[in-house]
C-alpha positions in Angstrom: -8.6 15.8 10.8 -10.8 14.8 8.2 -10.3 14.0 4.4 -12.6 13.2 1.5 -11.8 11.1 -1.5 -14.1 12.1 -4.3 -14.1 8.6 -6.2 -17.2 7.3 -8.0 -18.5 6.3 -4.6 -16.9 9.2 -2.1 -15.6 8.3 1.5 -14.2 9.9 4.4 -10.8 9.4 5.9 -10.6 10.2 9.6 -6.8 11.0 11.0 -7.8 11.1 14.8 -5.8 9.7 17.8 -8.0 7.2 19.8 -10.4 6.7 16.9 -10.2 2.9 17.0 -11.9 3.1 20.4 -14.8 5.1 18.4 -14.9 2.9 15.5 -18.6 1.9 16.1 -19.9 5.6 16.3 -18.3 6.2 12.9 -19.4 2.9 11.5 -22.9 4.2 12.7 -22.8 6.9 10.5 -22.2 4.8 7.5 -24.1 1.6 7.8 -27.5 0.6 9.0 -28.2 -0.3 12.6 -28.2 -4.2 13.1 -25.4 -4.6 10.4 -23.0 -7.7 10.7 -19.6 -7.6 10.1 -16.2 -9.5 10.4 -13.1 -8.1 11.4 -10.1 -9.4 9.3 -6.8 -9.1 11.1 -3.4 -10.8 11.1 -1.9 -12.8 14.2 0.3 -10.0 15.0 -2.4 -7.3 15.2 -5.6 -9.0 16.2 -4.2 -9.5 20.0 -3.6 -5.7 19.9 -6.6 -4.1 18.5 -9.4 -6.7 17.6 -11.3 -6.7 21.0 -11.5 -3.1 21.2 -12.8 -2.5 17.4 -15.4 -5.4 18.2 -16.3 -3.9 21.5 -16.9 -0.5 19.8 -18.8 -2.1 17.1 -21.2 -4.1 19.3 -21.7 -0.9 21.3 -23.0 0.7 18.4 -25.5 -2.1 17.7 -23.4 -4.2 15.1 -22.9 -7.9 15.1 -19.3 -8.2 15.0 -17.2 -11.8 14.1 -13.3 -12.0 13.7 -11.1 -13.9 11.5 -7.5 -14.2 12.3 -4.7 -15.2 9.9 -0.9 -15.9 10.0 0.9 -12.5 9.8 3.3 -12.0 6.7 3.4 -11.7 2.9 3.2 -15.6 2.6 -0.4 -15.5 3.6 -1.5 -13.3 0.7 -3.0 -15.8 -1.5 -6.0 -17.1 -2.9 -6.3 -20.1 -0.5 -6.6 -17.4 2.7 -9.4 -15.6 0.5 -11.2 -18.7 0.8 -10.9 -19.0 4.3 -12.2 -15.4 4.6 -15.1 -16.1 2.8 -15.9 -19.0 5.2 -16.0 -16.4 8.1 -18.0 -14.0 6.0 -20.6 -17.2 5.7 -20.5 -18.1 9.3 -21.1 -14.6 10.3 -24.1 -14.4 7.3 -22.7 -11.3 5.7 -24.9 -10.2 3.2 -24.7 -7.3 0.9 -26.2 -4.7 3.5 -23.5 -5.7 5.7 -19.8 -4.9 5.8 -16.0 -6.0 6.3 -13.3 -4.4 8.4 -9.9 -4.7 7.6 -7.6 -4.2 10.7 -3.9 -4.0 10.1 -1.3 -3.4 7.4 -1.3 -3.5 3.6 -1.3 -7.4 3.4 -4.7 -7.3 5.5 -6.2 -4.6 3.6 -5.5 -6.0 0.1 -6.9 -9.3 1.2 -9.9 -8.0 3.3 -10.8 -5.6 0.5 -10.3 -8.2 -2.2 -12.5 -10.7 -0.1 -15.1 -7.8 0.3 -15.0 -7.2 -3.6 -15.9 -10.4 -4.4 -18.2 -11.8 -1.6 -21.8 -11.6 -3.2 -20.1 -9.8 -6.0 -19.1 -6.8 -3.7 -20.0 -5.7 -0.2 -18.7 -2.7 1.8 -15.6 -2.5 3.7 -13.9 -0.4 6.3 -10.3 0.2 6.5 -8.4 0.6 9.8 -4.7 0.6 8.9 -2.4 0.1 11.7 0.9 0.3 9.9 2.4 3.5 8.6 2.6 2.0 5.0 -1.1 1.1 5.1 -2.1 4.5 6.8 -0.2 6.8 4.0 -0.7 4.6 1.1 -2.7 1.3 0.8 -5.4 2.0 2.9 -7.0 4.5 0.2 -7.3 4.1 -3.6 -9.2 0.7 -3.4 -6.5 -1.6 -5.1 -7.3 -4.8 -3.6 -5.7 -8.4 -4.5 -3.4 -11.3 -3.8 0.0 -12.7 -4.8 0.1 -15.7 -7.2 3.7 -17.8 -8.0 4.0 -15.6 -11.1 3.9 -12.2 -9.4 2.9 -9.9 -6.7 -0.9 -8.4 -6.9 -1.5 -10.2 -10.3 -5.1 -10.9 -9.1 -7.3 -8.4 -7.7 -10.0 -5.8 -8.0 -10.8 -2.1 -7.5 -12.9 -1.8 -4.7 -12.9 1.5 -2.6 -13.4 1.5 1.0 -16.3 3.2 2.3 -14.8 4.5 5.3 -11.0 4.9 6.4 -10.0 5.0 10.0 -6.3 6.3 11.0 -5.1 6.0 14.4 -1.8 7.4 14.7 -1.4 6.1 18.1 -1.2 2.3 16.4 2.3 3.4 15.3 3.8 3.5 18.8 3.6 -0.3 18.9 5.0 -0.7 15.5 8.5 -2.4 15.3 11.2 -0.3 13.7 11.7 -2.3 10.6 7.7 -1.7 10.1 8.0 2.0 10.5 10.9 2.0 8.0 9.0 0.1 5.7 6.2 2.7 5.5 8.9 5.4 5.4 9.9 3.8 1.9 6.5 5.0 0.5 6.6 8.3 2.0 9.9 8.9 0.4 8.2 7.6 -2.9 5.6 10.2 -2.5 8.0 13.1 -2.2 10.0 11.6 -5.2 7.3 11.7 -7.5 5.3 14.9 -6.7 6.7 17.1 -3.6 10.2 18.4 -3.0 8.8 20.0 0.1 7.6 16.7 1.5 10.9 15.0 0.3 12.6 17.7 2.4 10.8 17.5 5.4 11.4 13.8 5.4 15.1 14.4 4.5 15.7 16.9 7.6 12.8 16.5 10.3 12.1 14.1 12.6 8.9 13.0 11.4 7.8 11.0 14.5 7.2 14.3 16.3 4.3 15.4 13.8 2.9 12.0 12.4 -0.3 13.6 11.5 1.4 16.2 9.1 3.5 13.4 7.6 0.1 11.1 7.2 -1.9 13.8 5.9 0.6 15.3 3.3 1.2 11.7 2.1 -2.8 10.8 1.7 -3.1 14.2 -0.2 -1.0 13.1 -2.9 -2.2 9.6 -3.1 -5.8 11.2 -2.9 -5.1 13.5 -5.9 -4.0 10.8 -8.0 -6.8 8.5 -7.2 -9.2 11.1 -7.9 -7.7 12.0 -11.3 -7.3 8.2 -12.3 -9.4 6.0 -10.0 -8.8 2.9 -12.2 -4.9 3.2 -12.9 -4.7 4.1 -16.4 -2.5 7.1 -16.4 -1.8 9.7 -13.6 -2.1 7.1 -10.7 0.6 5.0 -12.5 3.3 7.7 -10.9 2.5 6.0 -7.6 4.5 3.0 -8.7 7.8 4.6 -8.8 10.1 2.1 -7.9 7.6 -0.9 -7.7 8.3 -2.5 -11.1 11.7 -3.4 -10.1 10.4 -3.6 -6.3 8.1 -6.2 -7.1 10.4 -8.1 -9.1 12.8 -8.2 -6.1 10.2 -9.3 -3.7 9.0 -11.9 -5.9 12.8 -13.2 -6.4 13.3 -13.4 -2.7 10.1 -15.6 -2.5 8.2 -12.6 -0.5 10.8 -13.3 2.4 13.6 -11.6 4.0 13.1 -8.5 1.5 10.1 -6.4 2.9 7.8 -4.1 0.3 9.3 -1.0 1.5 12.8 -2.2 1.4 12.1 -3.6 -2.2 10.5 -0.2 -3.2 13.5 1.5 -1.8 16.0 -0.4 -3.7 13.7 0.0 -6.9 13.7 3.8 -6.8 17.3 3.9 -6.4 17.8 1.5 -9.5 15.1 3.5 -11.3 17.0 6.9 -10.7 20.2 5.4 -11.6 19.0 4.1 -15.1 17.3 7.6 -15.4 20.6 9.6 -14.8 22.5 6.9 -17.3 19.8 7.6 -20.0 20.1 11.5 -19.5 16.4 11.4 -18.4 17.0 12.2 -14.6 18.8 15.1 -13.0 22.5 13.9 -11.9 22.7 13.1 -8.3 19.3 12.4 -7.7 19.9 8.6 -7.0 22.3 9.6 -4.5 20.2 11.9 -2.8 17.2 9.1 -2.6 19.7 6.6 -1.2 20.8 8.9 1.4 17.2 9.7 2.6 16.4 5.7 2.5 19.5 5.0 4.5 18.5 7.7 7.2 15.5 5.8 7.9 17.3 2.2 8.0 16.3 0.9 4.3 18.7 -0.7 2.2 19.9 0.8 -1.3 21.0 -2.2 -3.0 20.4 -5.9 -3.5 23.7 -7.8 -3.1 22.0 -11.2 -3.5 20.4 -10.5 -7.0 22.7 -8.7 -9.4 22.0 -10.5 -12.7 19.3 -8.3 -14.4 17.8 -11.0 -16.5 15.5 -12.5 -13.9 14.5 -9.1 -12.9 13.8 -8.1 -16.6 11.4 -11.4 -17.0 9.4 -10.7 -13.8 9.0 -6.9 -14.6 7.8 -7.9 -17.9 5.0 -9.6 -16.2 4.0 -6.4 -14.3 0.3 -5.7 -14.3 1.2 -2.2 -15.6 2.5 -3.8 -18.7 0.9 -3.4 -22.3 1.8 -5.9 -24.6 5.5 -6.1 -24.8 5.9 -2.6 -23.2 6.1 -1.9 -19.5 5.5 1.9 -18.4 8.5 2.9 -16.0 8.0 5.7 -13.6 11.0 7.9 -14.2 11.9 11.3 -12.6 12.8 14.3 -14.1 14.2 15.3 -10.5 12.9 15.0 -7.1 9.4 16.3 -7.1 8.8 15.8 -11.0 8.1 12.2 -12.5 6.7 10.6 -15.9 5.7 7.7 -17.6 8.5 6.0 -19.7 7.4 3.4 -22.0 10.0 0.5 -22.6 9.9 -2.7 -24.3 12.1 -5.8 -23.1 15.1 -4.5 -25.3 15.3 -1.0 -23.7 14.5 -2.3 -20.2 17.7 -4.6 -20.8 19.8 -1.9 -21.9 18.7 0.5 -18.8 19.4 -2.4 -16.3 22.2 -3.5 -17.8 23.8 -0.1 -17.4 23.4 0.2 -13.7 23.8 -3.4 -12.4 
């Protein structure tokens, strides 16, 4: 299956079992013969796939180096980007060369940001191996790193030149990472598609992964094409993320994964909407039920004081001045932006925490 994302620089998404072994052939259709590349991967993914990708690229006539960093959100910082720059320099990457992001969302964000800023911008290829990356973060061009003040506060918009998705990589994914990705899939259903939500709610999605991946990417693609630089429609993709990112930070990016945090954030947001009379009653409970079906938590018993969540949320990159734009649901499948200042945000959270 193939999709095209029509942004300022259109690019192809290939969804195909076994496509990792054909990465070089796909890259050869996009980049000049003899180009250099660096494969960026974490310490979990590199042993599984880096040699296969490197071999395929070299067989297609490319010069391929590899940079491996310690797996985990803790690596997603500027000090790691500097090390990636070092690998780019050692491999003599120029503007006619390209980088490869091989792995999950952390890898894609970091390799993409390094590519966006090396020589003021070189192309890069996304090869996502986690469900979260395959259905969400690998397209759209958001790249970046975390800083002590918050998640993804430093970054750049830099669209990939090619996205290769091999569903077979999900067979090696530990259950907790599969659950993590399902948090984002549930989010897509919540904001845009009741049919997708019901498919996730009632079916064994593992038996039809191509459908799950494609339906999620179509939702993400539509938002990106309408709003490439995240000023309007695309913000709806952040349902659950304002509170979810705050919870991740308050946990020190340890112990609570991105998908888990977003799931809790979705439940809290739906509860806030119901209390305010903005969201159809029963929505939060239905979301919580589906999250639990996929092994995701629906509350955070460690952080029940709304004040630190509020302070962190007000630093969210979607904030404008003293107002944060919350993503609310009318009902499952219908979402909208709801501006809230600190006072209103406090009222909403205090009503449910």
